N, C-alpha and C positions, 0 to 999 in steps of 0.2 A: 745047337741046343733047343728044344722045344719050349716056347714061353708060355703060350696059351693053348689050352685044350677045351674044346666043347664037345661033350661026349653024350649023345642022345637026350638032348634037351628038349622039354616040352614047355611051352610058356605061353601066356596070354594075359587077357584081362577078364577077371571075374569067370563067367562061364563061357566065355569066348576064347576058344584056343587057337592061337596063331601059328606058334612053331610045333611041328610034329616029328620029333625025333632028330634034332639038327646035331650033326656031328662035323667037326672041322679043327684044324689046329694052325698056329702062327709059330713060325721058328723066329729066334731072336735075329734081329738085323733084317728081317724082310719088310717088304711092302705087301700085304695080302688084300686083294680087293674082293668085295662082295658086291655083285650086280643082281638086279632082277626087277620085275615090273612094279609099279606101285601097288601096295597092298600085299606084297609078297611076304612080307615080315622081316625086312632087313632092319629098320629102325628098332623094331620090338627085340631082335637078337642083340643089337648094342645095348639097349636099356637092360635087358636081363644079364648080360655080361656085366655091366657096371653096377648092378643092384637096384635100379630104378623100377624093374618089374621082377617080381619073385619068380623064380623057376618053379615049375610045378613038379618036374622030376628030371633026373639026369645029373650030370656031374659038370661043373665048370672048374678048371684047374688053372692056377696062375702061378708059375715058378714053383710047380710040384705041391701047391697048397690049394685045397678045396676052397673056393669063395662063394658058391652059390647061396650060401646061407648067411653071409656077411651083410652088414648095412652097407649102404652106398659110401658113407664116410669112411669105413674101414677099408673098403675096396680101394679108395683114391689113396689112402694111407699105405696100402700095400704095393702101389706102383701103377694103377691104372687110372688114366684120365680121359674123358670123353669130351670132344668138341661137339655139342649138340646140333641137330638141324635147325636153321634159322638163327644160329649163333648166340641166342640167349643173353644179349648184352644187358647189363645194368646201364640203361641208357641215361639216367640221371647222375651217373657217377663218372668221373674223368677216366681217361685211359690208365693213368698211374693207379688209380684207386682200383679199377678192375683188375690190373695185374697183381696188386697186392692181395686181393680177395683170393685169387688162384693160388696163392702161397698160404692159405689158412690152416692147411694141416701140418705144416713145417714149424718146427722149433729152432733150427739152425739160425746162424747170423749171416748168412750168404744171400738173403733175399734180394738186397740192392744189388749185389753183384750180378744175380741173375736177371734183373730188371735190365741192367746195362747190356747184358747179352741179347735180350728180347730186342732191345732198341738197335742193336747191332744187326740182328737178323732182319727186323723191319724198321728201317730208318724212319719212316713216315710217322710210325707210332712214337718215336723219340721227339720229332718236330712237334707232335700235337699231344704231348703228355699230359697237358693240362686241359684239354679240350673234352667236352662232354663225349661220351662214346655214342650216344644218339645222334650226334652231328657229324659223324664220320660217314663216308660213302659205304656201300655194301662190301667192296673189297677190303677196305680198311677195317670195317667191323669183324670180317673173316680173320683177317691178320690178327687182330686183337683177341678173338677167341681161341686162335691156336696158341698165341702168346700166353695168354691166361692159363690155359691147360698145361703149357710147358712149365710154368711156374711151380707146379707140384712136383717137378722133376719125375715125370712118370717113367717107367721102363717101357710101357706100351701105350700108344696113343690110338684111341677109338675115334675116327672122324665120320659123322654122318652128314652126307651131301655137301661137302665143302664148296662145291662149284654152283650150287643152287642159286639162281637169280643174278648171276655175275655176268659181266660182259666178257666176250672171248678172250680179250688181251688180259683181263684180270684172272680169267680162269687158268691162262697158260702161267702166269705168274704163281698162282697158288701151287699148281702141280710141280712148278720148278722148286718151290719151297719144300713140298713133300720129299722130293728127291734129295735136297740138301740135309733135311732132318734124317732121313735115312742114312746118308752119309756121316752124319753125326752120330750114328749108333742108336738112333730112336726107332724102335719097332713100330709099325703103323698096320692097324687094321682099318681099311677104308671101305665105307658104304658109298656108293656113288651111282646116281642115275645116268651120269654120262660114261657109258660102259667103254666107249672107245678110249676116252682119256685115262679112265682108271685102269684099264687092262695094259696101256702102253707104259704106265709107270710101275704096274705091279710085278713082283717076282712071280706070284701066283694068284689064282682067283678061283672063285666058287660062284655057282649059280644058284640062286634060291628062288624057287617057284612054289607058291601055295604053301609055304612054310616048310618046304623040304629042300635039301641040297640035291640037285639033279645033275650037276656036272662040275668037275674040278679039273685043274691042270695050271700049267704055266700061264703067264699072261699071253705070250705069243701064241701058244697052243690055242687058246680060247679065242684070241682075235682071228685065227685062221679056220676056226669051226664053223661049218655051213650053217648050222642051226643058230649059233650066236650072230652070225652076220645077217641071216634073215630076221631074227627076232629083235636085236639089240642094236644093231649098226646100221640097219636101214639099207642093206645090201641084198641082191639077189644071188642066190647061189648059181 
């Protein structure tokens, strides 16, 4: 089942157009990676999907419902959660308070149960539940950012540069977590500067250059592509 469809989307900031007719799709249960150089428009695409930037034209369809004209709040309610680049922690609030804020769109009585599940996935967060988020390490903050997004019970998780600024061992743990989330039936659309890591974990991937999709394929197909190796993996053909 196709969960997310982006169809011929143009988007940008004021008079500055960043995306030029982007089209892609994400199937239920997949990890789909989007790679590209800095300034290619990757973060703009995520923000446009999640309603933080208004699409100028085109259609964004989530579970067969058009969402391009919905508010960011309504899009979260529909089942789309984004983990922003830089993690966007509420640094003066505790780990537990950050997680509760992630559930702000919910009205059910299972929030405490889901917090316990987050602590099961990320034991270090449970150990530091009353610690201020600003005092966590970069890796711990990334885990908290993912946990906070999961508290909205999303059907699809949008991740923007989850490995940014993290030590290699922590990056390995983050990508192990993404695989585990996919195994738990969370669909993931991943924007990542570390192209090798992203494509290794991805079922499929897209390349975004100057606001346009220029290449797509399975993760392995893109890893084997000579242009990808030269441009993004630091290898010679």
